[in-house]
N, C-alpha and C positions, 0 to 999 in steps of 0.2 A: 639578278639584281646586276646592274653594270655600274662599277665604281669609275667615276670620272673626276680629274682633276678640273676643277671649275674656280675661276678667280673673277673678281668684278673687274669692270673695265670702264675706262673713260678715255677720251682721245683730246689731245691739245697739240694742235699744229706748231710745229717749231717756226719762230718768227723769221729765221731765214729762209725757210721754204716759201713763206708768204711773200717776202721780199724778191725772191728769185723769180716767183710766178709774175708779180707785178712787172719786173723787168723784161720778163719773156714777152708779156702781152703787149707792152708798149713798143717792142721791137718787132712786132708781128709785120711779116712781107706778104702784101695782098696781093692776089692773083688778078689777072684781068678777066673780062667777061664780055660776052656778045649780047646783042639786045634779043631778048627772048622772052616767052612768058614767065613771069616771076616764078622762081622755085623749080622750074623745069629740069635743070641740071644741077640743083643742088641750092643750099642757102644762097640767097643774093649777098654780093659783098656790101651793099648799103645796110643790109639786116645784120650781117655780122659785125660790121662797125659799131653800130648802134649797141650791139650786144657786148662787145668788148669794151665799150666806153662806159657801159652801166656796170660791168663787171669792176672795172678800174675805179670808178668814182662814186657808185652808190652801193654796191653789194658789200655788205659785212659779214665776212666768214665767221667772226667770234659770236654773232647773234646766232647764227645757225648751229655752230658748234656747241653752244650753250643748251640749245634746244634738243639737240641729239642726245648730249650727255644729261638731259632731264629724265630720260628714259632708264631704267634699270638694264645695264648692258653687262654681259659676261663673256669669258672666253673658255672654251672647254678643250683639253687635249684628247682627240680621239684618233686612235691609230697614229698615223704620222701628219695629222692634220691638226692645226689650230682653228677652231671654229668660233666665230663671233656670233652673238645672237642676243637680241632683246628678250627679256623674260619679263612680262607684265602679267600679274596676277589679277584674276577678274574679282570684281565686285558684284556679288549676287549669291543666292542660296547654294547653287552647285555649278559654277564655271566649268564649261567643258574645255579641254586642252586643245588648241588649234594651231598648227603649224603654218605660218604664212610664208611663202617663198616667193622672191622676187625674180625678176628676169633681167635681160640685157636691152637696151642700154640703161637699165634702172639700176636700182641698189636697195638695201634697206630702208633709204629715205622715202621710197615709194609708199611704205607703210605707217609713216608718221601720223597721218590724219586719220586712218581707219583704226589704228589701234585703240585709242579711247573709245571709239564708238562701240567696238566689241567689246572690251573689257569691263567698261561701265555703262552700259545702255541706259541706266535709269537717270544719269546725270545729263543725258542727250535726248530726253523724250521717249525713251523705250523702255521696255520691261525688264527690271532686274533679274528675272528668270531666264532671259536670253543671253546673259552673260558668258564670256569665253576667257580662259587664261592664254594669253597670245605668246607664242614663241615664234620670233621672226629672225632666223638665222641668215647669215651672209654666206652665199654659195663659196667654196673654196675657189680662190683666185680673184675674188670680188671684195672689195671693201677692207674691211679689218680682218677678215680670214686670211689664213696662210696662202701662199701661192704654191700651188703643186710644182715639184722639182722634177717630176717625171710624168710620162704619158699613163693614160689610163683613168683619170679621174673623170667618169662619165656619169650620166643621169642616174644609172643604177648604183653606182658607188655613193653618190651622194644620197640616194634614197636609204642605203644602209647606215649612213652616217647620223641621217635624221632619226633613223630608228634607234640607234645607240645614244644619241643625245637624249631623246625622250624617255629610254629606259634609265639613263645616268639621272635624269631630273625626276624618276620615280612615278612617269606617267605610264600605265601599262596600255591604255587605249587613248586614242586621240583622233581629231580630226585634220585633215589636210586641205589646203587651198592654194591656188596660184593662177597665175597667167604667164605667159611667155614660157621662159624655162621654167618657172614655178609651176607651170601645168604639167610639165614632162617629168619634174621631179615628184610631184605629188601624186601623178598617176603610178609613176614607177615604185614609189612607196605602198601605195595600194596594192600593186600587182605582188611585190615581194614580201608584204607583210599584212596580208588581208585581215588576219585573225585580230590585228591591234588597231585596224582602222575603223572607226565609227562612221565617217562619211567622207567622200571626196567631191569637194566644190571646185570647179573650173571656170574661169571667166575667158578662156580660151583654149582651142584645140588645135594644134599646129597644121599648118597646110601640108607638113612634110609626113603627118601621121597618116598611116595607111594600116586598116584593120584586115586581118587576113580573112578572106572570103573563101569559104569551104564549097565544094561541088553542091552540097544540098542547101546552100544559103540562097536567098532570094537574088535575084539578077540586079543590077542597079537600076535604081528608079530614075525616071526623067530629072527629079531634083538632085540626086547624086551625080548624075552626070553633068547637069549645069554647075554644080559645086565644082567638079574637077576641071571644067573649062574655065572657070573663073580663077581658080588656082593657077592654072597654067599661064593665063593671061596675066595675072599679078606677078607670078614668078618672072616672066619676061620683061617687065616695066619696072619691078622693084627688087629683084632678088639678087642682084648683083653682090650685094654686101654678105649673104651667105655663102656664095661661092669663094670669095676671096678670104673670109673669115673661117670657113671650113677647109681650106687647103693651104693658104699662105698667110697665117695671121701674123707671123714675125715681120714679114715685108712691110705690112701696114703699120705696125706697132712702132717702128723706128719715128714715123712722123708723128703719131699719136702721144708717144712718150715724150717727144722733144719739144713739141707745140702745143701749148694749152689752148691756141687758137685752133689748131687743127683738130686736137680733140673734141672741142666744142662743136665745131661745125659737123664732125661725124655723128655726134648724138644730136644736136638740134635738128638735123634733117630728119631723123626718125621722130623725134618729138612733133615735128610739124606733119610729117607723112602719115603717123599711126595714130594722132590725137583727134579728138572732136573739134577741129578747128575748121574755119574756111580759108583764111589768108595766112595768118602767122600763127606759130605755135602758141604765142602769149595768150590767146583767147581760151586755151585750154589749160596751160600750165604758166605760172609766172616766171619771170626771168630768175628771181629768188629761188625758186624750186629747182630750176633747170641747171643753174649755176651749182647749188648745193650738190647736186648728183654729179655733177662733171667733177666738182672739186674732191669728192670722195675718191674718184678714179685717180687724179692728179696727185693727191697727197700720198696716196697709199702706192702708186706706182703700178696699178693692176689694170692698165689698158690692155697689155698683151696677154696676161693670165686669164683675163675675162674672155677676150677674143678666142682663146684655145679651147674654150668649152665648145665652141662650134666645131672645131675639128675632132674634138673627143666624141661629139655627137655623129660626126660623119663616119668615124671610124668604129663606134659602137652603137648602130643604129637601133630604135626602139621597134622592135618587131614581136608581136604575138604570134603563137602557133594556131595554125587551123583549127576552129572552134574554140579557142581560148578567149576568155572574158576576163576583165578586171572586176572581182567580186563585190566589193563595198558598194554600198548605195552611192551613186554619184549624181550630182545637181551640176546642170551648165546653163550659164547665162550668157545671152547674146547682147552686144552693144552696137548700136547702130554703125558706127565708125571705127570698128575692128576690123582687123585683117580678114579676108575671106574665111568665114566659119561654115560648118557642114550643117545639112538638115539633121534632125534628130535620129532618122532612120540609119544615117551613116554613124553616129555616135553609138547608137544602140547596137552596132554589130561588134562593138568592144567593151562597151561600159554597161554596167548596170543602172540606167538611166531612171530615176525616180522624180526628178524635178527638172523642169526646163522652162526658162523664162526669158524675156526680153525687156531690157531697159530703155527707157525713151531718150537718153542721152549717154555719151561717153565713148571712148575708143580703146585703145591697146592698153592704156595705163590706167585702168579701172579705179584701182585703189587710191590713185592720186587724183584722177579727173573727177570722180563721182563717188567720193567714200560713203557719203550717205546711203546712196541708192544701193552700192555694192553691200555694204554692211546689213541692210535691211534684207536683202537676198540671201546672204548667209545665214542669217538668223532664221529666216522662213525655211531655208533647206534643212537646217540642223534641228529645229524644234522638234519633229516627231522621233528623231534619233537620240534625243538627249538621254532617254532611259538607259541607253547603252553606254553612257559616258563614263568616264574614269576620274575621280576626284586625286588629287596627289596622294601616293601612298607615304605613310610614316616610315621613317628609317629608323 
């Protein structure tokens, strides 16, 4: 048993911080631009001006702050870290503990729509027998978790933190789920703590993930070769952010920490490029949703610490040894507007894939864009694994 210091948590932004934000937004210095296909070089100035006007004149932070505070939130001291997390107990006969991990440029805000669908399926047209108890932590350096003060907080360290958090909450076995960094951290948790993982559900498999291929393994198939070609093409057109965030995150962070409009543009470009939209990100995510996520970065001053997670990944890459596989049962779901995703044969080189599905809609921010579809896929994957689940142990 692991003993943790755990406290209830709620957040109330200081009025002076909100006033300062408004002043900075009103003083935005706008860049020029050339005539080109919209969004070719980033968010158009006209779009960002509308976005900032909405932020100033219509968006109400206190409304979204109250919604976030309506979830049961806690902070736990684990090693040198202060980990923030939502802990929503499920309504049903035997809720399965499930850790949901966000990514970048998202935050725990990504999970607010899907948490009720998973914890109380009976209230949303589902079967109460499919309920989960959801633990949704904020990655160190993101949101209300503490910012690491030294190098080394990589996906493996976070995986161990999640294992300690769940032990401190008295969950001996649990499921893990995520996309973006959440997929890396969930996979690392399953790799390092396989005996505790009921199942691993991913809605993304990183373009940078390379399974180890042994001499006796099958050669790359045509589908796998095509996938690698698509990854290379995507990296050439869209991968500049990985290079700068993975090598010089501090340089970029001066601008993102000083200018809320600059921070918003850096995020909005990804919301548009990675979501299931045709013209503007508003088709997939509302301005209120996007701004609330951006506000979390701004009000906690975590632009730099979040970007640093990319340099940690670069310095501590996720490699499997030849012949090594991640043992717990794995489910992978494809969304049509996701970043390049591999064929099943590629995933099966590294994961124990027992569930493979395709959703009709959605992009990189699955829990945000299509919470109902993703929740149903999570339920379907875990349904045959529930007998291995763990109720909360009594202390």
